[in-house]
C-alpha positions in Angstrom: -56.8 82.0 199.2 -56.9 80.7 195.6 -60.3 81.0 193.9 -61.5 77.7 192.7 -63.3 77.8 189.3 -65.3 75.1 187.6 -64.9 74.0 184.0 -67.9 76.1 183.1 -66.5 79.1 184.9 -63.2 78.8 183.0 -65.1 78.3 179.7 -66.7 81.7 180.3 -63.5 83.3 181.5 -61.6 82.1 178.4 -64.1 83.6 176.0 -65.6 80.4 174.8 -69.1 81.7 175.5 -68.7 85.1 174.0 -66.9 88.4 174.9 -69.6 89.7 177.2 -69.7 86.5 179.4 -65.9 86.7 179.5 -65.9 90.3 180.6 -68.5 89.5 183.3 -66.6 86.5 184.6 -63.3 88.4 184.6 -64.8 91.2 186.8 -66.5 88.6 189.0 -63.2 86.7 189.5 -61.4 90.0 190.4 -64.1 90.9 192.9 -64.2 87.4 194.4 -60.4 87.6 194.9 -60.7 91.0 196.5 -63.3 89.8 199.1 -61.4 86.6 199.8 -63.9 84.1 198.4 -62.6 80.6 197.9 -65.2 79.6 195.2 -68.3 80.7 193.3 -71.8 79.4 193.8 -74.9 79.1 191.6 -77.6 81.7 192.0 -81.3 81.4 191.2 -81.9 85.0 190.3 -80.6 88.5 190.3 -81.9 92.1 190.8 -80.0 94.9 189.1 -79.6 98.3 190.6 -77.8 100.0 187.7 -80.8 101.4 185.8 -80.6 104.9 187.3 -78.6 107.1 184.9 -75.7 108.7 186.7 -73.4 109.3 183.7 -72.0 107.9 180.5 -69.7 105.3 182.2 -72.7 103.2 183.4 -74.4 103.4 180.0 -71.2 102.5 178.2 -70.7 99.5 180.4 -74.1 98.0 179.7 -74.1 98.8 176.0 -70.7 97.2 175.6 -72.2 94.0 177.1 -75.1 94.3 174.6 -72.8 94.7 171.7 -70.9 91.6 172.8 -74.1 89.5 172.6 -74.5 89.3 176.4 -77.5 87.8 178.0 -78.4 87.2 181.6 -78.5 83.5 182.6 -81.0 83.6 185.5 -84.3 85.4 186.0 -83.2 89.0 186.5 -85.4 91.9 187.7 -84.6 95.6 187.3 -84.6 98.3 189.9 -86.0 101.8 189.3 -84.7 103.8 186.4 -84.5 107.6 186.0 -87.7 107.8 183.9 -91.4 106.7 184.3 -92.0 104.9 181.0 -95.6 104.4 181.9 -96.4 108.1 182.6 -93.7 109.9 180.5 -95.6 113.2 180.6 -95.0 113.6 184.4 -91.2 113.6 184.1 -89.6 117.0 183.9 -86.3 116.2 182.2 -84.3 117.9 179.4 -84.1 115.9 176.2 -80.3 115.6 176.6 -80.8 113.8 179.9 -83.9 111.8 178.9 -82.3 110.1 175.9 -79.5 108.3 177.8 -81.8 107.6 180.8 -84.3 105.8 178.5 -81.4 104.1 176.6 -79.9 102.7 179.9 -83.3 101.1 180.8 -83.7 99.7 177.3 -80.1 98.3 177.2 -80.8 96.2 180.3 -83.9 94.8 178.6 -81.7 93.9 175.6 -79.6 91.8 178.0 -82.7 89.7 178.8 -83.6 91.4 182.1 -87.3 91.6 183.1 -89.0 95.0 182.7 -89.9 95.3 186.4 -88.3 98.6 187.2 -89.2 98.3 190.9 -87.2 98.6 194.1 -89.4 95.9 195.6 -88.8 92.8 193.3 -90.1 90.7 196.2 -93.6 91.9 195.3 -93.3 90.4 191.8 -93.6 86.8 190.5 -89.8 86.7 190.7 -89.8 86.6 194.5 -87.2 84.2 195.8 -87.8 81.4 198.2 -86.3 80.6 201.6 -82.6 79.6 201.4 -82.3 80.5 197.7 -79.0 82.0 196.6 -79.5 85.3 194.7 -77.4 88.3 193.8 -79.4 91.5 194.5 -78.7 95.2 194.4 -80.8 97.9 196.1 -80.5 98.2 199.8 -84.1 97.7 200.8 -84.5 94.7 198.6 -81.4 93.1 199.9 -82.4 93.4 203.6 -85.9 92.2 202.8 -84.7 89.2 200.9 -82.3 88.2 203.6 -84.4 89.0 206.6 -88.1 88.5 205.8 -87.8 85.8 203.2 -84.6 84.1 204.3 -83.1 84.1 200.8 -79.3 84.8 200.6 -77.5 87.7 199.1 -74.8 90.2 199.9 -75.1 93.9 199.2 -74.1 93.9 195.6 -73.4 97.2 194.0 -73.7 98.4 190.4 -72.0 96.2 187.8 -71.2 93.3 190.2 -74.9 92.4 190.4 -75.1 92.4 186.6 -71.9 90.3 186.3 -73.5 87.7 188.6 -76.7 87.7 186.5 -74.7 87.2 183.3 -72.7 84.3 184.7 -75.4 82.8 187.1 -72.6 82.8 189.7 -71.7 84.7 192.8 -68.7 84.6 195.2 -69.2 82.2 198.1 -68.7 84.7 200.9 -70.5 86.9 203.4 -74.3 86.3 203.8 -74.4 83.5 201.3 -72.8 81.3 204.0 -74.8 80.1 207.0 -72.0 80.9 209.6 -72.0 84.6 208.5 -75.7 85.0 209.1 -75.7 84.8 212.9 -76.7 87.7 214.9 -74.0 89.8 216.6 -75.8 92.5 218.6 -79.0 92.3 220.5 -81.6 95.1 220.6 -84.2 94.7 223.3 -87.3 96.7 222.4 -89.1 98.0 225.5 -92.0 99.7 223.7 -95.4 98.0 224.5 -97.6 98.6 221.5 -100.3 96.0 221.0 -101.3 97.3 217.6 -97.9 98.7 216.4 -98.0 101.7 214.1 -96.0 101.8 210.9 -93.9 104.5 212.4 -92.7 102.2 215.2 -91.2 99.9 212.6 -89.5 102.8 210.8 -88.2 104.1 214.1 -86.8 100.7 215.1 -85.1 100.4 211.7 -83.5 103.8 212.0 -82.2 103.1 215.5 -80.7 99.7 214.7 -79.3 101.0 211.4 -77.4 103.8 213.3 -76.2 101.5 216.1 -75.4 98.2 214.5 -72.3 99.2 212.5 -71.3 96.1 210.5 -72.8 93.7 213.0 -76.0 91.7 212.2 -78.8 93.0 214.6 -81.2 90.8 216.5 -84.4 92.4 217.7 -86.2 91.0 220.8 -89.6 92.3 221.8 -90.7 93.5 218.4 -94.5 93.3 218.2 -96.0 90.9 215.6 -96.3 93.0 212.5 -99.6 93.6 210.8 -98.1 92.5 207.5 -94.8 92.2 205.8 -95.0 95.8 204.7 -94.1 96.9 208.3 -91.0 94.7 208.1 -90.3 96.2 204.7 -90.4 99.7 206.3 -88.1 98.5 209.2 -85.5 97.0 206.8 -85.5 100.0 204.4 -85.0 102.4 207.3 -82.2 100.2 208.7 -80.4 100.0 205.4 -80.8 103.7 204.8 -79.5 104.8 208.3 -76.7 102.2 208.3 -75.3 99.3 206.4 -77.8 96.6 207.6 -78.3 93.8 205.0 -79.8 91.3 207.4 -81.7 91.6 210.7 -83.4 88.9 212.8 -86.6 89.6 214.7 -87.1 86.9 217.4 -90.3 85.0 216.8 -91.0 86.8 213.5 -88.3 86.3 210.9 -87.6 82.8 209.5 -84.0 82.4 210.9 -84.9 83.6 214.4 -87.6 81.4 215.8 -85.8 81.8 219.1 -83.1 84.0 220.5 -80.7 81.1 220.5 -81.4 80.4 216.8 -80.8 84.0 215.9 -77.4 84.0 217.5 -76.6 80.4 216.4 -75.9 79.4 220.0 -73.4 82.3 220.6 -73.7 85.1 223.1 -74.4 88.6 221.7 -71.3 90.8 221.4 -73.4 93.7 222.8 -76.9 94.4 224.1 -78.8 97.7 223.7 -82.2 98.6 225.1 -84.5 100.6 222.8 -87.0 102.9 224.6 -90.0 104.9 223.4 -87.8 108.0 223.7 -85.2 106.4 221.4 -87.9 105.8 218.8 -89.3 109.2 219.0 -85.9 110.8 218.7 -85.0 108.8 215.6 -88.3 109.7 214.0 -88.1 113.4 214.9 -84.8 113.6 212.9 -86.8 112.7 209.7 -88.8 116.0 209.7 -87.3 119.4 208.9 -90.5 121.4 209.5 -93.0 121.7 212.4 -96.7 120.9 212.4 -98.8 123.6 210.6 -96.3 124.1 207.7 -98.0 124.6 204.3 -98.1 121.4 202.3 -97.1 121.1 198.6 -97.4 117.3 198.1 -97.5 113.9 199.7 -95.2 111.2 198.5 -95.8 107.5 199.5 -94.3 104.3 198.4 -90.5 104.2 199.0 -90.0 101.3 198.8 -92.7 100.8 196.2 -96.2 100.4 197.5 -97.5 96.9 197.6 -101.1 95.8 196.7 -101.9 95.5 200.4 -100.7 99.1 201.0 -102.9 100.3 198.2 -105.9 98.5 199.7 -105.3 100.4 203.0 -104.8 103.7 201.2 -107.7 103.8 198.8 -110.5 103.6 201.4 -108.6 106.1 203.5 -108.5 108.6 200.6 -112.2 108.2 200.0 -113.0 108.6 203.6 -110.9 111.8 204.1 -111.5 113.1 200.6 -108.9 115.8 200.2 -110.8 119.0 199.5 -107.6 121.0 198.8 -106.5 118.5 196.1 -102.9 118.5 197.4 -101.4 115.9 195.1 -100.7 112.5 196.6 -97.9 110.7 194.6 -97.7 107.0 195.1 -94.6 105.2 193.9 -95.3 101.6 192.9 -94.2 98.8 190.7 -95.7 98.4 187.3 -96.8 94.8 188.1 -98.8 96.2 191.1 -100.1 99.0 189.1 -101.3 96.6 186.3 -103.1 94.5 188.9 -104.9 97.5 190.4 -106.0 98.7 186.9 -107.3 95.2 186.1 -109.3 95.3 189.3 -110.6 98.7 188.6 -109.4 99.8 192.0 -108.1 103.2 190.8 -111.3 104.3 189.1 -112.0 107.9 190.0 -108.9 108.4 192.1 -107.7 111.3 190.0 -110.5 113.4 191.6 -108.9 112.8 195.0 -105.5 114.1 193.8 -104.0 110.6 193.7 -101.1 110.2 191.2 -99.5 106.8 190.6 -95.8 106.8 189.7 -94.1 103.8 188.2 -90.6 102.7 187.1 -88.9 105.3 189.2 -89.3 107.3 192.5 -90.1 110.9 193.3 -86.9 111.4 195.2 -84.6 110.5 192.3 -86.6 111.8 189.3 -88.0 115.3 188.7 -91.8 114.6 189.0 -93.2 116.7 191.8 -94.9 119.8 190.5 -93.9 122.0 193.4 -90.7 122.0 195.4 -91.3 125.2 197.3 -93.5 123.8 200.0 -93.3 120.8 202.4 -93.6 117.3 201.1 -95.1 114.8 203.6 -94.2 111.1 203.6 -94.7 107.9 205.6 -91.3 106.6 204.3 -88.2 106.8 206.4 -86.1 106.3 203.3 -87.8 109.0 201.3 -87.6 111.4 204.3 -83.9 110.7 204.7 -82.8 111.2 201.0 -85.3 113.7 199.5 -83.9 116.9 201.2 -80.4 116.3 199.7 -81.6 114.8 196.4 -84.3 117.2 195.3 -84.0 120.0 197.9 -87.4 119.8 199.6 -88.5 120.2 203.2 -90.0 117.0 204.6 -92.5 116.1 207.3 -92.7 112.4 208.3 -95.8 110.8 209.7 -98.0 107.7 209.4 -100.0 107.3 206.2 -103.3 108.4 207.8 -101.7 111.7 209.0 -100.3 112.2 205.5 -103.8 111.9 203.9 -105.3 114.1 206.7 -102.7 116.8 205.9 -103.4 116.6 202.2 -107.1 117.3 203.0 -106.3 120.3 205.2 -103.4 121.7 203.2 -100.9 121.8 206.0 -98.9 119.4 208.2 -101.0 117.8 210.9 -99.9 114.8 213.1 -101.6 112.8 215.7 -100.6 113.4 219.3 -99.5 109.8 219.6 
């Protein structure tokens, strides 16, 4: 298939709009040919996942674009970096690593990207609308945009997302196209839970992530969520445990008002029943320690805590009032943090051991004071990655149990 380019595309490719635009379009054309796209389409926004410093090559790539006068052409948010620019004193990083980590974040800003530094750009003013074409990196953001909002993006990796932002174009393939968004595999949830816990959504996400493969899952029988944060947790777990970039929840998500709509009139290729035992088994794999293990810290907010989640957490912390002062780290976006500060919501919270973290996340950056005990989390994603990334033992539980454990000093979980 020959890739069709517009006159504007060719103008960029031929260098008429500068060397950086030419480089971005050249890469995008090669990528589009590789995936078999027949044309490019306009995008309304982008989210860049390349701010984490992994080595000189990534920094060189972005700085070369800066040197060539490159600028993004659509509103472009940035994912977490390797450094908390708001609370630099918390980060334990050698100067030789800190300098390039900071430089990489700064270089993206020089390209005209927004200083969001959050894995949850859908919590910012740059949230896309239903049906909008976007080019996003970051697995949880991708699955949220596609599933909960109904915007359209593929799973774009480092550099490709930035090339899309710099050209305002993306290949017309995959989940950008309606016919590729239909469900393929049905998950029938047989877990009656009138007021579903956050853990239920994490468990469902883990299960469908492991079982879907490359097929788009459709979930029937999912209880109505309390808020979109429960769907955020489901999507993040599904994208972490597998390669899910879009799920449909019948009667909940915008492209699945009915089972028939979710499958676009087709029959499912397979059907799997999810039991309570399946959920419990999936959740059990997230914990590496039993109840009673001594606690070093609690880490919440992976993906980044929303304002609504903070409003659930703060009264809970005041009520339970950790006497042991086990630190409770809360990863959140700087826009959410600014709003909380303007509202005065965090006043006095230091006395409860509450530590906001912005611009990064505690499982990718050295922030936790102690790594010799157990870290407790309500995040399926954090629990999955932290043991390998930072070498900690993990206990997974709902938020309330995390706070109860911080008060007592060791892991406690409700019987339910």
